[in-house]
VEXSETOR-429131 format. One record per residue (C-alpha): residue number from 1; residue in three letters; x, z, y. Coordinates in steps of 0.02 Angstrom, whole numbers, plus 50000, padded with zeros to 5 digits. Each point is the difference from the previous one (the first is absolute). Layout:
REM residues N
<atom><tilum>NUM</tilum><kolba>Ala</kolba><u>X</u><w>Z</w><v>Y</v></atom>
...
//
This chain:
REM residues 90
<atom><tilum>1</tilum><kolba>Met</kolba><u>50304</u><w>51377</w><v>51990</v></atom>
<atom><tilum>2</tilum><kolba>Asn</kolba><u>49880</u><w>50103</w><v>50103</v></atom>
<atom><tilum>3</tilum><kolba>Lys</kolba><u>49926</u><w>49964</w><v>50172</v></atom>
<atom><tilum>4</tilum><kolba>Thr</kolba><u>50142</u><w>50084</w><v>50096</v></atom>
<atom><tilum>5</tilum><kolba>Glu</kolba><u>50131</u><w>49901</w><v>49905</v></atom>
<atom><tilum>6</tilum><kolba>Leu</kolba><u>49902</u><w>49840</w><v>50030</v></atom>
<atom><tilum>7</tilum><kolba>Ile</kolba><u>49994</u><w>50036</w><v>50188</v></atom>
<atom><tilum>8</tilum><kolba>Glu</kolba><u>50188</u><w>50028</w><v>50000</v></atom>
<atom><tilum>9</tilum><kolba>His</kolba><u>50026</u><w>49836</w><v>49906</v></atom>
<atom><tilum>10</tilum><kolba>Ile</kolba><u>49889</u><w>49903</w><v>50121</v></atom>
<atom><tilum>11</tilum><kolba>Ala</kolba><u>50090</u><w>50077</w><v>50150</v></atom>
<atom><tilum>12</tilum><kolba>Lys</kolba><u>50171</u><w>49954</w><v>49932</v></atom>
<atom><tilum>13</tilum><kolba>Gln</kolba><u>49952</u><w>49822</w><v>49946</v></atom>
<atom><tilum>14</tilum><kolba>Ala</kolba><u>49907</u><w>49958</w><v>50162</v></atom>
<atom><tilum>15</tilum><kolba>Asp</kolba><u>50125</u><w>50092</w><v>50111</v></atom>
<atom><tilum>16</tilum><kolba>Ile</kolba><u>49864</u><w>50104</w><v>50083</v></atom>
<atom><tilum>17</tilum><kolba>Ser</kolba><u>49970</u><w>50186</w><v>50021</v></atom>
<atom><tilum>18</tilum><kolba>Lys</kolba><u>49919</u><w>50103</w><v>49863</v></atom>
<atom><tilum>19</tilum><kolba>Ala</kolba><u>49854</u><w>50034</w><v>50117</v></atom>
<atom><tilum>20</tilum><kolba>Ala</kolba><u>49969</u><w>49814</w><v>50025</v></atom>
<atom><tilum>21</tilum><kolba>Ala</kolba><u>50017</u><w>49968</w><v>49813</v></atom>
<atom><tilum>22</tilum><kolba>Ser</kolba><u>49876</u><w>50140</w><v>49966</v></atom>
<atom><tilum>23</tilum><kolba>Arg</kolba><u>49874</u><w>49925</w><v>50123</v></atom>
<atom><tilum>24</tilum><kolba>Ala</kolba><u>50023</u><w>49828</w><v>49921</v></atom>
<atom><tilum>25</tilum><kolba>Leu</kolba><u>49972</u><w>50067</w><v>49825</v></atom>
<atom><tilum>26</tilum><kolba>Glu</kolba><u>49847</u><w>50100</w><v>50054</v></atom>
<atom><tilum>27</tilum><kolba>Ala</kolba><u>49929</u><w>49845</w><v>50087</v></atom>
<atom><tilum>28</tilum><kolba>Met</kolba><u>50025</u><w>49897</w><v>49842</v></atom>
<atom><tilum>29</tilum><kolba>Ile</kolba><u>49918</u><w>50130</w><v>49889</v></atom>
<atom><tilum>30</tilum><kolba>Gly</kolba><u>49858</u><w>50021</w><v>50125</v></atom>
<atom><tilum>31</tilum><kolba>Gly</kolba><u>49972</u><w>49812</w><v>50004</v></atom>
<atom><tilum>32</tilum><kolba>Val</kolba><u>49989</u><w>49990</w><v>49811</v></atom>
<atom><tilum>33</tilum><kolba>Arg</kolba><u>49884</u><w>50151</w><v>49994</v></atom>
<atom><tilum>34</tilum><kolba>Thr</kolba><u>49884</u><w>49927</w><v>50134</v></atom>
<atom><tilum>35</tilum><kolba>Ser</kolba><u>49993</u><w>49832</w><v>49915</v></atom>
<atom><tilum>36</tilum><kolba>Leu</kolba><u>49960</u><w>50078</w><v>49829</v></atom>
<atom><tilum>37</tilum><kolba>Lys</kolba><u>49862</u><w>50107</w><v>50078</v></atom>
<atom><tilum>38</tilum><kolba>Lys</kolba><u>49919</u><w>49837</w><v>50057</v></atom>
<atom><tilum>39</tilum><kolba>Asn</kolba><u>50013</u><w>49933</w><v>49820</v></atom>
<atom><tilum>40</tilum><kolba>Asn</kolba><u>50132</u><w>49872</w><v>50051</v></atom>
<atom><tilum>41</tilum><kolba>Thr</kolba><u>50161</u><w>49961</w><v>49909</v></atom>
<atom><tilum>42</tilum><kolba>Val</kolba><u>50175</u><w>50008</w><v>50074</v></atom>
<atom><tilum>43</tilum><kolba>Ser</kolba><u>50123</u><w>49870</w><v>49934</v></atom>
<atom><tilum>44</tilum><kolba>Leu</kolba><u>50185</u><w>50018</w><v>50037</v></atom>
<atom><tilum>45</tilum><kolba>Val</kolba><u>50082</u><w>49840</w><v>49936</v></atom>
<atom><tilum>46</tilum><kolba>Gly</kolba><u>50145</u><w>50041</w><v>49886</v></atom>
<atom><tilum>47</tilum><kolba>Phe</kolba><u>49948</u><w>50183</w><v>49985</v></atom>
<atom><tilum>48</tilum><kolba>Gly</kolba><u>49822</u><w>50013</w><v>49935</v></atom>
<atom><tilum>49</tilum><kolba>Thr</kolba><u>49816</u><w>50018</w><v>50036</v></atom>
<atom><tilum>50</tilum><kolba>Phe</kolba><u>49900</u><w>50156</w><v>50039</v></atom>
<atom><tilum>51</tilum><kolba>Ser</kolba><u>49815</u><w>49989</w><v>49956</v></atom>
<atom><tilum>52</tilum><kolba>Val</kolba><u>49846</u><w>50106</w><v>49965</v></atom>
<atom><tilum>53</tilum><kolba>Gly</kolba><u>49936</u><w>50014</w><v>49821</v></atom>
<atom><tilum>54</tilum><kolba>Lys</kolba><u>49840</u><w>50074</w><v>49934</v></atom>
<atom><tilum>55</tilum><kolba>Arg</kolba><u>49994</u><w>50133</w><v>49866</v></atom>
<atom><tilum>56</tilum><kolba>Ala</kolba><u>49834</u><w>50014</w><v>49908</v></atom>
<atom><tilum>57</tilum><kolba>Ala</kolba><u>49908</u><w>50165</w><v>49977</v></atom>
<atom><tilum>58</tilum><kolba>Arg</kolba><u>50040</u><w>50080</w><v>49833</v></atom>
<atom><tilum>59</tilum><kolba>Ala</kolba><u>49976</u><w>50155</w><v>49896</v></atom>
<atom><tilum>60</tilum><kolba>Gly</kolba><u>50140</u><w>50128</w><v>49992</v></atom>
<atom><tilum>61</tilum><kolba>Arg</kolba><u>50034</u><w>50177</w><v>49941</v></atom>
<atom><tilum>62</tilum><kolba>Asn</kolba><u>50040</u><w>50158</w><v>50095</v></atom>
<atom><tilum>63</tilum><kolba>Pro</kolba><u>50169</u><w>50051</w><v>49924</v></atom>
<atom><tilum>64</tilum><kolba>Arg</kolba><u>49963</u><w>50186</w><v>50018</v></atom>
<atom><tilum>65</tilum><kolba>Thr</kolba><u>49826</u><w>50007</w><v>49925</v></atom>
<atom><tilum>66</tilum><kolba>Gly</kolba><u>49990</u><w>49838</w><v>49903</v></atom>
<atom><tilum>67</tilum><kolba>Ala</kolba><u>49832</u><w>49965</w><v>50083</v></atom>
<atom><tilum>68</tilum><kolba>Ala</kolba><u>49953</u><w>49818</w><v>50030</v></atom>
<atom><tilum>69</tilum><kolba>Ile</kolba><u>50002</u><w>49947</w><v>50182</v></atom>
<atom><tilum>70</tilum><kolba>Lys</kolba><u>49959</u><w>49841</w><v>50095</v></atom>
<atom><tilum>71</tilum><kolba>Ile</kolba><u>50141</u><w>49920</w><v>50098</v></atom>
<atom><tilum>72</tilum><kolba>Lys</kolba><u>49938</u><w>49896</w><v>50146</v></atom>
<atom><tilum>73</tilum><kolba>Ala</kolba><u>50048</u><w>49820</w><v>50031</v></atom>
<atom><tilum>74</tilum><kolba>Ala</kolba><u>50143</u><w>49983</w><v>50124</v></atom>
<atom><tilum>75</tilum><kolba>Lys</kolba><u>50104</u><w>49876</w><v>50097</v></atom>
<atom><tilum>76</tilum><kolba>Val</kolba><u>50185</u><w>50012</w><v>49961</v></atom>
<atom><tilum>77</tilum><kolba>Pro</kolba><u>50153</u><w>49923</w><v>50085</v></atom>
<atom><tilum>78</tilum><kolba>Lys</kolba><u>50100</u><w>49879</w><v>49893</v></atom>
<atom><tilum>79</tilum><kolba>Phe</kolba><u>50170</u><w>49919</w><v>50021</v></atom>
<atom><tilum>80</tilum><kolba>Arg</kolba><u>50058</u><w>49844</w><v>49913</v></atom>
<atom><tilum>81</tilum><kolba>Ala</kolba><u>50185</u><w>49962</w><v>50013</v></atom>
<atom><tilum>82</tilum><kolba>Gly</kolba><u>50051</u><w>49826</w><v>50057</v></atom>
<atom><tilum>83</tilum><kolba>Lys</kolba><u>50116</u><w>49884</w><v>49904</v></atom>
<atom><tilum>84</tilum><kolba>Ala</kolba><u>50152</u><w>50034</w><v>50112</v></atom>
<atom><tilum>85</tilum><kolba>Leu</kolba><u>49980</u><w>50189</w><v>49977</v></atom>
<atom><tilum>86</tilum><kolba>Lys</kolba><u>49982</u><w>49981</w><v>49811</v></atom>
<atom><tilum>87</tilum><kolba>Asp</kolba><u>50154</u><w>49889</w><v>49995</v></atom>
<atom><tilum>88</tilum><kolba>Ala</kolba><u>50101</u><w>50124</w><v>50104</v></atom>
<atom><tilum>89</tilum><kolba>Val</kolba><u>49956</u><w>50142</w><v>49881</v></atom>
<atom><tilum>90</tilum><kolba>Asn</kolba><u>50043</u><w>49898</w><v>49846</v></atom>
//
């Protein structure tokens, strides 16, 4: 399912227009993004938790030249599925 199909699904399930469903989805994504930028977590009971993880600096290789390069430390978004979501999939 892609974003367009998700918007159509939300519109049909909530009995709202596609434009309203699109705004709702964008607001939800924006809220998660804003919260993660502030290093906060977002917990959706029954669905899962979005959080920020830290990736340490490490050595890597340039695939073209084979030369060693340094890869900087970074913050990365993480998602951990909740029990209800895991049960629904299994």
